[in-house]
N, C-alpha and C positions, 0 to 999 in steps of 0.2 A: 205956191207950188211946194215950198219946202215943208208946210205943214201937212199938205196931202201926202206927200211921200213918206214923211214920218208917221203919219196915221196908218198909211198903207203897210208899213214895216211892222208897227205894232200889231195890226190887227192879223197879219199873215203869220207872224211869229207864233201865235197861238195855235195855228193849224198846221203849219209846216216846219220842217226843220230849218235851222240857222242857214245851211248851205243853201236851201231852195229859196229861203227869203233874200238871201244875197243876190241869187241869179234873177229873182223877180225884181229887186231893186235895179240891177244893171239893166233890165229889159225896160223898165220905166225911165231910166236916164237916157237910154238911147232913143226911145220913142219922144221924149221932150226934146232932145237934141235934133232930131229929125223934123220936128214942128217949128222949133223956135230959133235955131241957129242962124245967125247972118250968112253963114257959109254953107247951108244945108244943101244948096244946089250944086255945089262943086265936089261932092262926095259920092262915092259908089257904096251907097248904104249896105246892099247886101254883102259885099266883100268886107266892109268895115265891121259890121255887126259879127260876121263869122270870125274875123281876126280878134275883136274883143272877147268873144265867148271862148276862144282858145285861150286867150291870155288870162282869163277869169275862171277856168274850168275847175280849178281846185279851191277856188276862193270860197271860205266859210266865214267871213267876216268883211265888214265895209272896208277896212284898212287894206285887206288883201286885193281889193278891186282897183287900187292905185295904178298898177301898170296898164289896165285895160282903160282906165279913165285918162290916164296921160296920153295913151294911143290916140283915143278919141279927139282930145284937144289938138294933138300934132296933125292928124289927118284933116281936121277941120282947117288947120293954118290959123286957129285962133290964138293969137299971142296975147289977147287981153283977157280971155275967159279963164276962170278958175273954178276948181271943184273943191270945196272945203268940207272937212268932217271933223267936228271937235276941235276946229282950229288948226287942223294939219292937212297935208297933201301939198 
């Protein structure tokens, strides 16, 4: 999945702005979480997605997605999951 996400970002960055690519990446992370998280059935995904998009509204880099991604983990109650980008987050 990491390769696919990286490839998607690289391809999309050719055609769209960095901010648009960041939002597309966020959508991809949300979709992946909805499908694979052990806690996916305990979350109001419509509400969580709206909150995450509000937190990431001005994000124009992956690192600026950190507040939205941390909110995702908190909402899932996932104390073991981590999101890592270049060894950070």
